[in-house]
C-alpha positions in Angstrom: -0.4 -0.1 0.2 1.3 3.2 -0.9 0.3 6.8 0.4 0.3 9.7 -1.7 0.7 13.0 0.3 2.5 15.2 -1.7 0.6 17.3 -4.9 3.6 17.2 -7.8 2.8 19.5 -10.5 1.3 18.3 -13.7 3.6 16.6 -15.8 3.6 16.0 -19.9 1.4 13.7 -20.5 2.1 13.3 -24.3 -1.0 11.2 -25.8 -2.9 10.9 -22.3 -4.7 14.2 -22.6 -8.1 12.8 -23.2 -8.1 10.3 -20.9 -6.2 13.0 -18.1 -9.3 15.5 -18.8 -12.0 12.8 -18.2 -10.5 11.1 -15.2 -9.5 14.4 -13.7 -13.2 15.7 -14.2 -14.7 13.0 -12.3 -12.0 13.4 -9.5 -13.1 17.3 -9.3 -16.5 16.5 -10.1 -18.2 16.0 -6.6 -16.1 18.8 -5.2 -16.8 21.7 -7.8 -20.3 20.1 -8.3 -21.4 19.5 -4.9 -24.4 22.0 -4.6 -25.3 21.1 -8.2 -25.6 17.4 -7.6 -27.5 18.0 -4.2 -30.0 20.1 -5.6 -30.6 17.5 -8.6 -30.8 14.8 -6.3 -27.8 12.9 -8.6 -25.5 10.9 -7.1 -21.5 11.6 -7.8 -20.1 9.2 -9.9 -18.6 6.6 -7.8 -15.8 4.7 -9.9 -13.9 4.8 -12.5 -12.5 2.0 -14.8 -9.4 2.6 -16.8 -8.5 -0.3 -19.7 -5.9 0.0 -21.9 -2.8 -2.1 -23.1 0.3 -3.0 -20.4 2.4 0.3 -20.5 0.2 2.7 -22.0 0.5 4.9 -18.8 -2.7 3.8 -16.6 -0.7 4.1 -13.6 1.2 7.1 -14.6 -1.8 9.0 -15.5 -3.8 8.6 -12.1 -0.6 9.6 -10.3 -0.3 13.3 -12.1 -4.4 12.9 -12.0 -3.9 13.0 -7.8 -1.3 15.6 -8.0 -3.3 18.1 -10.1 -6.0 17.7 -8.4 -4.4 17.6 -5.0 -6.3 14.8 -4.2 -5.3 11.9 -1.2 -4.1 8.6 -3.5 -4.0 5.4 -2.3 -2.6 2.6 -4.2 -3.7 -1.0 -4.1 -1.6 -3.5 -5.8 -4.2 -6.4 -6.9 -2.2 -9.0 -6.8 -0.4 -7.8 -3.0 -4.2 -8.4 -1.6 -4.4 -11.5 -2.5 -3.5 -13.8 0.5 -3.4 -17.5 1.3 -5.2 -17.4 4.6 -8.4 -17.5 4.3 -10.2 -13.9 5.1 -6.8 -12.2 5.1 -7.5 -10.9 1.3 -10.6 -9.2 2.7 -9.7 -7.7 5.7 -6.8 -6.2 3.6 -9.7 -4.4 0.6 -11.6 -3.2 3.7 -8.2 -1.6 5.4 -7.8 0.1 2.3 -11.0 1.6 1.6 -11.0 3.0 5.5 -7.7 4.6 4.8 -9.0 6.1 1.3 -12.3 7.4 3.6 -10.0 8.8 6.7 -8.1 10.8 4.0 -10.9 12.0 2.4 -12.1 13.4 5.1 -9.0 14.9 6.5 -8.2 16.7 3.4 -11.7 17.5 3.0 -11.4 17.1 -0.6 -12.2 13.1 -2.3 -8.9 10.8 -2.1 -9.1 8.5 -4.9 -8.4 4.4 -4.3 -6.4 3.1 -6.8 -7.1 -0.6 -7.8 -4.1 -1.6 -10.0 -4.0 -4.4 -11.9 -8.1 -5.0 -10.8 -8.4 -8.0 -12.6 -6.2 -10.1 -10.4 -8.7 -9.4 -7.4 -12.2 -8.8 -9.6 -12.3 -11.9 -12.4 -15.2 -13.4 -13.1 -16.8 -15.6 -10.3 -18.3 -18.4 -12.5 -14.6 -19.1 -13.8 -12.6 -18.6 -10.6 -12.1 -20.3 -7.5 -14.2 -19.6 -4.3 -11.3 -17.0 -3.1 -11.9 -14.7 -6.2 -15.5 -14.9 -5.7 -15.5 -13.9 -1.7 -13.0 -11.0 -3.0 -15.4 -10.0 -5.9 -18.1 -10.1 -3.5 -16.2 -8.0 -0.7 -15.2 -5.2 -3.1 -18.9 -4.8 -4.1 -20.2 -4.7 -0.8 -17.5 -2.1 -0.1 -18.6 0.1 -3.2 -22.1 -0.1 -2.7 -21.1 1.3 0.8 -19.5 4.1 -0.6 -22.2 5.2 -3.7 -23.3 8.7 -3.6 -21.3 9.9 -0.9 -17.9 11.7 -2.8 -15.5 11.1 -0.9 -13.7 8.4 -2.3 -13.4 8.2 -6.3 -12.6 4.5 -6.8 -10.3 4.0 -10.0 -9.4 0.4 -11.2 -6.8 -0.4 -14.0 -6.6 -3.3 -16.2 -5.3 -4.9 -19.3 -7.9 -7.2 -19.6 -11.1 -5.3 -18.9 -13.4 -8.5 -20.4 -11.8 -10.5 -17.2 -13.4 -8.6 -15.0 -16.9 -10.1 -13.2 -19.9 -8.1 -15.3 -21.2 -6.8 -11.7 -18.4 -4.5 -11.3 -19.3 -2.6 -14.8 -23.1 -1.7 -13.6 -24.0 1.6 -12.7 -23.3 2.4 -9.3 -20.1 0.9 -9.0 -17.9 1.8 -12.1 -19.9 4.3 -13.4 -17.3 5.6 -16.3 -14.7 3.8 -18.2 -12.1 5.3 -19.9 -10.1 3.5 -22.7 -6.2 4.3 -22.5 -5.1 3.8 -26.3 -1.9 3.0 -27.2 -0.4 6.2 -28.7 -0.3 7.4 -32.3 2.4 8.2 -34.7 2.3 12.3 -33.7 1.7 11.0 -29.7 4.8 8.8 -30.1 7.0 11.5 -31.6 6.0 13.6 -28.6 6.8 10.5 -26.4 10.2 10.4 -27.9 11.2 14.1 -27.4 9.9 13.8 -24.0 12.1 10.9 -23.4 15.2 11.9 -25.1 15.1 15.3 -23.8 18.3 15.2 -21.9 20.1 12.9 -24.4 23.0 14.3 -26.8 21.6 13.4 -30.1 23.2 13.1 -32.8 22.0 16.1 -35.9 21.2 13.1 -37.9 18.7 11.6 -35.4 15.3 11.4 -37.1 12.6 11.1 -33.7 10.1 11.7 -36.4 11.0 8.2 -38.1 11.1 6.5 -35.7 8.1 7.8 -34.2 6.0 6.4 -37.7 6.2 2.5 -38.9 8.9 1.4 -36.9 7.1 2.4 -33.8 3.4 1.3 -34.8 1.8 -0.2 -31.3 4.4 0.8 -29.3 3.4 2.3 -25.8 5.0 5.1 -23.7 7.0 2.6 -21.7 8.4 1.0 -24.7 9.3 3.9 -26.6 11.1 5.1 -22.6 13.0 1.5 -22.9 14.0 2.3 -26.5 15.5 5.5 -25.9 17.5 4.1 -22.6 18.3 0.8 -24.9 19.8 3.7 -27.7 21.7 5.4 -24.9 23.0 2.5 -23.3 24.2 1.4 -27.2 25.9 5.0 -27.6 28.1 4.8 -24.4 29.4 1.1 -25.1 30.6 2.5 -28.8 33.9 4.0 -28.7 33.9 7.9 -29.5 36.7 10.0 -30.3 34.7 13.5 -28.6 31.6 13.5 -26.0 29.3 10.7 -26.9 26.4 11.2 -28.9 23.0 9.1 -29.4 23.2 8.6 -33.2 20.3 6.5 -35.6 22.7 3.5 -35.5 22.4 3.6 -32.3 18.3 3.6 -32.3 18.6 0.7 -35.0 20.7 -1.5 -32.3 18.0 -0.8 -29.6 14.7 -1.2 -32.0 16.1 -4.9 -32.3 16.7 -5.4 -28.6 13.8 -3.8 -27.2 10.5 -6.0 -27.2 7.3 -3.9 -27.0 4.7 -4.8 -24.4 2.4 -5.9 -26.7 5.0 -7.8 -28.7 5.6 -10.0 -25.3 2.0 -11.0 -24.6 1.4 -12.4 -28.2 -0.9 -15.3 -27.6 -0.4 -19.0 -29.0 3.0 -18.6 -31.1 3.2 -20.5 -34.6 6.9 -20.1 -34.6 9.2 -18.1 -37.1 10.6 -19.5 -40.4 12.0 -17.5 -43.4 10.7 -17.2 -46.8 13.8 -19.2 -47.6 12.1 -21.9 -45.9 8.9 -21.7 -48.5 9.5 -23.2 -51.8 7.3 -23.5 -54.9 4.7 -21.3 -53.1 6.5 -17.8 -54.4 2.8 -16.4 -55.9 0.8 -17.5 -52.9 3.8 -15.6 -50.5 3.7 -12.6 -52.6 0.4 -11.8 -51.9 0.4 -12.9 -48.2 3.2 -10.4 -47.9 1.4 -7.8 -50.0 -1.8 -8.3 -47.6 0.7 -7.6 -44.5 3.1 -5.3 -45.6 1.8 -2.9 -48.1 -0.5 -1.2 -46.1 2.1 -0.2 -43.8 5.2 0.1 -46.5 3.0 2.0 -48.9 0.4 3.2 -47.1 0.4 6.9 -49.0 0.0 5.3 -52.2 -3.2 3.0 -51.4 -4.5 6.0 -50.0 -4.3 7.9 -53.2 -5.4 4.9 -55.4 -8.4 4.4 -52.8 -7.4 0.9 -52.8 -8.6 -0.4 -49.1 -6.2 -3.4 -47.6 -8.0 -6.3 -47.0 -9.2 -7.3 -44.0 -8.8 -11.0 -44.1 -6.7 -14.0 -46.0 -8.0 -17.2 -46.2 -5.4 -20.1 -47.1 -7.0 -23.0 -48.2 -5.7 -26.4 -49.7 -4.5 -30.1 -49.2 -3.1 -31.4 -45.9 0.7 -30.7 -45.8 1.1 -28.4 -48.2 2.8 -25.5 -46.3 0.0 -23.4 -45.5 1.0 -22.7 -41.8 4.7 -22.8 -43.1 3.4 -19.3 -45.3 2.2 -18.2 -41.9 5.0 -18.7 -39.9 7.4 -17.2 -42.2 5.0 -14.1 -42.5 5.5 -14.3 -38.3 9.4 -14.5 -38.9 10.2 -11.8 -41.3 7.1 -9.0 -41.0 7.4 -6.3 -38.2 3.5 -7.5 -36.9 2.9 -8.6 -34.3 1.1 -12.2 -34.2 -1.6 -14.0 -32.0 -2.9 -17.3 -33.0 -5.8 -19.1 -32.4 -7.0 -22.3 -32.3 -10.2 -24.4 -31.3 -8.2 -26.0 -28.6 -6.9 -22.5 -27.1 -10.5 -21.0 -27.7 -13.1 -23.4 -26.4 -13.9 -23.5 -22.6 -16.2 -25.6 -20.2 -17.0 -22.0 -18.6 -19.6 -20.1 -20.0 -18.8 -17.2 -22.0 -15.2 -17.2 -21.8 -14.8 -18.9 -25.3 -15.7 -15.3 -26.6 -13.9 -14.1 -23.9 -11.1 -15.5 -25.6 -11.6 -14.2 -29.2 -12.5 -11.0 -28.2 -9.1 -10.7 -25.7 -7.0 -11.7 -28.6 -8.2 -9.2 -31.4 -8.3 -6.4 -28.5 -4.1 -7.2 -28.0 -3.9 -7.3 -31.6 -5.5 -3.9 -32.0 -3.1 -2.5 -29.2 -0.1 -4.0 -31.1 -0.8 -2.9 -34.7 0.4 -3.5 -37.2 -0.7 -6.8 -36.7 -2.1 -10.4 -37.7 -4.7 -12.7 -36.0 -4.0 -16.3 -37.1 -6.4 -18.8 -37.2 -5.1 -22.2 -37.5 -7.7 -25.1 -38.9 -10.6 -22.3 -38.5 -13.1 -25.1 -39.8 -12.8 -26.9 -36.5 -12.9 -23.8 -34.6 -15.5 -21.9 -36.9 -17.4 -24.3 -38.9 -20.7 -23.7 -41.1 -23.9 -23.3 -38.2 -26.5 -25.5 -38.3 -24.6 -28.2 -39.9 -21.0 -30.2 -40.2 -17.8 -29.2 -39.1 -15.8 -28.4 -36.0 -17.2 -27.2 -32.5 -13.8 -28.8 -30.7 -13.4 -29.1 -27.6 -16.5 -30.1 -26.1 -18.0 -26.6 -27.1 -21.3 -28.0 -29.0 -23.6 -26.0 -31.4 -24.5 -23.6 -29.2 -20.8 -22.3 -27.9 -19.5 -22.5 -31.7 -22.7 -20.4 -32.8 -21.8 -17.5 -30.4 -18.0 -18.2 -31.0 -18.9 -17.3 -34.9 -20.8 -14.5 -34.0 -18.0 -13.0 -31.5 -15.7 -13.4 -34.5 -17.5 -12.1 -36.9 -18.4 -9.0 -34.7 -14.3 -8.6 -34.3 -13.9 -9.1 -38.0 -16.3 -6.3 -38.8 -14.5 -4.3 -36.5 -11.3 -4.8 -37.6 -9.7 -1.6 -39.4 -7.1 -2.4 -41.7 -6.6 0.7 -43.1 -5.4 2.3 -39.7 -2.9 4.9 -39.5 0.3 2.5 -37.9 -0.9 -0.1 -40.2 -4.0 -2.3 -39.1 -4.9 -6.1 -37.9 -5.0 -8.3 -40.7 -6.9 -11.8 -39.9 -5.0 -14.9 -41.4 -6.6 -18.3 -41.5 -6.1 -21.5 -42.3 -7.7 -24.5 -43.4 -8.1 -28.2 -45.4 -11.8 -27.8 -45.6 -12.8 -24.3 -46.8 -15.9 -25.7 -47.7 -16.7 -26.6 -44.2 -16.4 -22.8 -43.0 -19.5 -20.6 -41.9 -20.3 -18.8 -45.0 -20.9 -15.7 -43.5 -16.8 -15.5 -43.0 -16.2 -15.7 -46.9 -18.1 -12.3 -47.4 -16.8 -9.3 -48.6 -15.1 -7.4 -45.7 -14.2 -10.1 -43.8 -12.1 -12.7 -45.6 -11.3 -10.6 -48.9 -8.7 -12.8 -49.8 -9.1 -16.5 -50.9 -5.6 -18.1 -51.8 -5.4 -21.5 -52.9 -2.3 -23.2 -51.8 -1.6 -26.1 -54.3 0.1 -29.5 -54.0 3.9 -28.9 -55.1 4.1 -29.8 -58.9 7.4 -31.7 -59.8 9.6 -28.1 -60.2 8.0 -27.1 -56.2 9.3 -30.8 -55.3 12.6 -30.8 -56.9 12.9 -26.9 -54.9 12.0 -28.9 -51.6 13.9 -31.7 -51.7 16.6 -29.4 -52.5 16.7 -27.4 -49.8 16.5 -30.2 -47.5 19.3 -32.3 -49.1 21.3 -29.0 -48.5 20.6 -29.4 -45.0 21.5 -32.8 -44.9 25.2 -34.9 -45.0 24.2 -36.1 -48.6 26.3 -37.6 -51.4 26.3 -36.0 -54.7 25.2 -38.8 -56.2 21.7 -38.1 -54.6 19.7 -37.3 -57.9 17.1 -34.7 -56.9 15.5 -34.3 -60.0 14.8 -38.1 -60.4 13.0 -37.8 -56.5 11.1 -35.3 -57.8 9.7 -37.2 -60.7 9.1 -40.4 -58.8 7.0 -38.5 -55.7 4.2 -37.5 -57.5 1.2 -37.2 -54.9 3.5 -36.2 -52.0 2.9 -32.9 -50.3 5.5 -30.7 -48.4 5.0 -32.9 -45.5 5.4 -36.1 -47.0 8.7 -34.7 -48.6 10.1 -33.8 -45.4 8.9 -37.3 -44.0 10.8 -39.1 -46.5 14.0 -36.9 -46.0 13.9 -37.8 -42.1 13.2 -41.8 -43.6 16.4 -41.4 -45.7 18.7 -39.7 -42.9 17.6 -42.4 -40.5 18.4 -45.2 -43.0 21.5 -43.8 -43.3 22.1 -43.4 -40.0 21.4 -47.3 -39.4 23.7 -48.0 -42.2 26.3 -46.2 -40.7 25.9 -48.0 -37.2 25.5 -51.7 -39.1 29.1 -50.5 -40.8 30.7 -49.3 -37.4 30.9 -45.9 -38.7 29.4 -44.3 -35.6 26.6 -43.1 -37.6 28.6 -40.4 -39.2 27.7 -42.1 -43.1 26.5 -39.5 -45.4 22.8 -40.1 -47.1 23.2 -41.9 -50.3 20.3 -42.3 -53.2 20.3 -45.8 -52.3 18.8 -44.3 -48.8 16.2 -42.7 -50.7 15.4 -45.9 -52.5 14.8 -47.6 -49.3 12.3 -44.5 -47.7 10.4 -44.4 -51.1 9.6 -48.0 -50.4 8.2 -46.8 -46.7 7.0 -43.5 -46.9 3.6 -43.1 -49.2 1.9 -40.2 -50.4 -0.9 -38.9 -49.0 -2.3 -36.9 -51.8 -4.0 -39.9 -54.0 -6.1 -38.9 -57.1 -9.0 -39.1 -55.6 -8.0 -36.1 -53.2 -6.2 -34.2 -55.8 -10.0 -34.4 -57.8 -11.3 -32.9 -54.6 -9.0 -30.4 -53.9 -9.2 -29.2 -57.6 -12.9 -29.3 -57.2 -12.5 -27.1 -54.2 -10.4 -24.7 -56.1 -12.4 -23.9 -59.0 -15.6 -23.1 -56.4 -13.9 -20.7 -54.3 -11.3 -19.4 -57.1 
């Protein structure tokens, strides 16, 4: 618990001007409009909920408002209240409320009781344990007991507003909600100027350039860390005269500092490189255009009246590198990635599945430019009222609610946001099982077929795989490509693994400690045991699907 008795001068709040004004009004309202409220028999606002991504300045904002208003401030860190002893958490909460009331009486003006990370003590009761349920009940009782008295303004802060118990967001408790959004490019420039004001910047440092695309989705704490890291890089670098921070130092810092929103990414798909994608250059190019052009060529697209796609749906036979394409996008794009699958979404608790979808999109919007990846989307949100997915025991009713939530979130996606928007990328083997509402214009605008590899693509895949192995020069990649019709990319990877195992066994049998090079004969053995997964019937089926959804 921390008690602020002082009243510091208002500091610069670049990017927080509007939330500052809104919160200050809520704090000063009971005093400046006391007579007016009494005459109208209107209760003063009892609580304000601040929500926004981590590091955007919520705690700093509350401290600055308290200092500007001269309001006593009692700070409660949510995790610090939670105790392993029965009843101890509730007692601590009561003590904080009593202290805030006492400070308000002593000061003759409203105090602020700041519940930081309130989601840690007031999560949804239906998805929590007995202790959380007791804490929520105690908090509700305390807030109801102070309603309309005007002595204490309760301010809660959270990164996850949807995780709070719904009862807290009803009138009379948290009457007002203020969203503290990540700063836009103009605000990021002001923050960078503020954080670097005491740094010896080289004349070539372009803060406006740094505030643009390189730091899209960064919050104030990230930008402060960037400036500190750049100063550290300058200090480590030998310089003939007085040290100066250069653009090269900022470039090194950009590579080293991970912004908060990136650290909160969900369900990572792992990173790959575009060099890992063979035989799919056209699909890869169109996917890169959908993600990179809205940021790199935003002005040209606006001038031509071209709106970026909101969604890209990759479909095709299994094992044909759909996920590898997305992994390459994750590895080479500067966009943040948030991956969802049916297993990660569906929950036994009512409303939890929809909340997880909303939370992933909220995090992506905070981290934009960002990509939300929906793997095996047919299993997550198959056709409503028909076959396809559900997963996790969700059932038809839950699946329909998840589909409705996903539709709402996609309709709210702004792919053309100033800093680059949010793009939804999905992958499926069965596009015919995806709910038709998702395929309408404005949702998945691009439907890209990822074909099985032809003979040239198979040769490219095998060549890359063989190059990474201790293979003999006699391995005929072109011949192997001709003999692997019906093999998917995954089949070819399996073929190379089996050939390597054959070489390992041969080396052990010959007493070579397993160090034998992979020979063409090893591939012959592998071909005998690794079947092609794409039979003629499977290829005919997907050819029909491609024509239908072209």
